[in-house]
N, C-alpha and C positions, 0 to 999 in steps of 0.2 A: 787392845791392840791399836797402835798408832797408825792412822791412815796415811798412806803415801801421798806426798804432794804431787799434784798434777803439773805437767810441763808449764802451762800458763802461769800457775802460781809461783813456780821456781823462777821463771824469767822476770816476772814482776818484782819478786823479792830481790833479785839481783840488779834491778833497775835497768834491764836490757830493753824492755818494751813497756809500754804503758797499758793500763787497764782498758783504755779505749781501743788500742790496737788488738788486744786479746779478744775483746767483745766483737770487734769487726770480723776477726778471723773465725770466731766461733759461729757467727751468723753465716759466713760464707761456707762453713763446714756442714751446716744443717742440710740434710737430705742427700749428702754425698758420702763417698768412701775415703776421701782424702784425710790424712792425719794432720793434726794441728801444726806440728813442726814443719811439715812440707808446705802448708799454706803460708805460714809466716815467712819462710825463706822465699817463696814465690812473690810475696808482697814486698820483699826486700826490707822487711822490718828487722831482720836478723840474718846472719849467715849460718850456713850449715855447721861450720866449725864452731861457731859460738854456742849453738845448741848442744853439740857434743861435749865441748869443754865445760859448759855449765852443768850438764847432767853428770859428767864424770866427777866434778868437784862436789856437788850437792849430794849425790847418791853414793859417793865413795866407791864408784865402779870404774875400774880401769878400761881404757879403750882396747878392745881385743884386736888381734891380728887374724883376720878371717882365713888367710892363706894357710897359716900354721895350725889352726884349730879345726878346719873343715874336714869331715870324714865322709867319704862317698856313700856310706851306708844310709845316710839321711836324705839322699837326693830325692826320693819319692815321697817323703812324709808330708810335705806342704807344696801344693801346686804353685806354679810360677805366678799366677794371677793374685793369689793370696799373699805371697811374699811381697809383691809390689803394693798391694792394697794396704798392708800393715807396716811396710818398711822393715821387713825382717828377712833373715836367712838362717835356716837350720844349720847347726855346726856339728854337734856330736851327740850320740845317744849313750847316756851313762847307765849304770846299774840303777835298779829301783825305778825304772821307767821314767827317768829324767832326761828331758831334751834340752840341751844347751842351745840357746837361740840368740843370734846377733840381732840387736834391735837398735833402730835410730833413736827410740825413746823407751828405755826400760821402765819408765814411770807410767807407761800406758797400760793400766790394769785391764781395760776393756779388751785390748788386743790380746793380751795374755790369756784372759778367760776364754775368748772366742777360739783361740788356737789350741788351748787345752781341750776344749770340747771337740774340736775338729780332729785332732791327732790322738786323743785319748792318753796323752803324755802329760807329765808335770813339767811346766816350763821354768827353766832357769835362765833369766835374761842376762845377756852380755851386751855392753855398749859398743856400738860401731858407728862410724860415720855413714850418713845416708849415701854419700857419693860412692863409698866403698861397696855398700850393699847393692846399690843400683848397678854397679859395674860387674859384680860377681854373680848376680842372679842369672843372667843369660849364660854365663860360663858354667855354672854348677847345677842349676835346676833345669831338667829337661822340659821341653814344651810338650804337654799332653792334651788329651781330648777335653779334660776338664777346663783347660784354658780357653779352648775354642767355644765352649758352651757356658762359660761363666757369665754371671749377670753383667760384669764390667765390659766384656767384649761382645755380649749377645746383641746389643743394639747395632754395633758396627757390622757384625756378621749378618744380622738380619737385613740391614740395608743392602749389603753386598749381595746377599742371596736373592733379595727381591729384584734388584737390578739385573742380576744374571738370569733369573727366571723370566722377567719381562722381556729381556733381549731374546731368550730362547723361544718364548711364545710368539714374539713378532717374527723371528726367523722361520719358525715352524709354520706359522700361519701364512707367511709369504710363500714358503715352499709348497705348502698344501694347495694354496690358491692357484699358484702357477702350474702345479701338477694337474689340478682339475681342469684348469683352462686349456692346457696343452692336450690333455686326454680327450676332453669333450669337444673342444672347438679348434684345436690346433693353433697355428700362428696366423696373424694378420699383418700384412705389410702394406702401409699406405704411403704412396708417393704423390707427387704433383700430377702425374699422368694416370695413375691406376690404383686399384685396391686388389691385393692378391691374398687369397685364403689357401692355406695348406693344411692337410690332415689326411690320415688313412690312405697314404699313397696317391692322393689326388691333389691337384692344384687348380683352383678356379680363379681366374683373373678378370676383373671388370675395368676396362679402360674408360676414360672420361669421354671418348668419342663414340661410345656405345658398343664397341667391339667386346666380345666375351671369349676368353680362351680357356679350354679345358685340357689339362695334361695329366698323365698318370695311367693307372690301370685299375680295373675293377677287381675285386677279390676273386671272382670266378671267371674272369675273362682270360683269353689266351694271349692277347696282345696288349699294347699300350694305346691309350687315347692321346691324340694330338689333333684337336679340332678347334675351329674358330666359328663363332656365330655372330651374325650381324643383328639378330633380333633375339631378345630374351625368350620369346615364345618358342623359338626354334630350339634353344637349349633345353627347355622343359620337355619338349616333344622327344628330343634325343635321349634324355635321361629316362623318360618313360619307356622308351623302346629297349633300353638296356637294363631294365629292372633285374633280370636274372643274373647279370654280370656283377651286381653290386651286393655287398654285405649289408646287414641291417645297420651297422655303424656308419657305413658310407652313405646309405640312404638318409639316415637321420641327420648326418652332418650336412649333406647337400641341401636338404629341406631347410635346415637352420640358416645356411648361407643365403639361400634364395630369399627367405623371409627377412633376414637382416638387410639384404640389399634393397628389398622393396620398401622397408622402413626408411632406409637411408636415402633412397631415390624413389619417392612415391610416384613420380611421373612415369616410371618404367612399369610395364605390365609383364610380370615374370610368370604368369600363370596361363597355361594353355587352356583353350576353350574346350 
């Protein structure tokens, strides 16, 4: 059985490219999924039309009209990512399990063997321009889940997924931190004149001149507080006298505010004797 000539051999034989160009393209091809004809066109060593016309002449295969030959029944036989990877487009399913396949390079036996194993069909190649195949793939081959999880798109999707996940984690972490801060410690407003703490229906303000203001209501109190203190020790004494009016959350929060203010202004004595 006569072995089919490869695309590179045909192009060299027709003196369209040199052996050096083919060798360079083959080195570029190693480790990737790009086809030789695609690489040569990208290298501008040859045009897509030259590839097709050369193959049509040497292999005695006419250039097919995808529009007239395509049958909708083959839409799901080969996923879009494989069509792009091999430069092919399924056309029609004939009797005896034969799949007519438009190919930019019908001499590509490796592509035919791979696609025969994938589809379980016998591949009958038809020559088509790569530009026609590329144009018709998105029109005729639906985008499916296999395309999203294909090795070719997996890296890109993985990167996008990682970025989205990281953004989500940052947002969730920020939201969680803010929620915890607001729940446990409330809000803190700092101005040039004072520092004001708000939480659990209470507001405690410390002015730079030493005055302390308490507003709000205790969880079990009948009325509202609106009191000012000139000495921190008087504030502590007042809170001690109102222990029964305050919930545990309010007590813990007030203790935290007082401790924080003592750290911030160690000169102040906020603890009653």
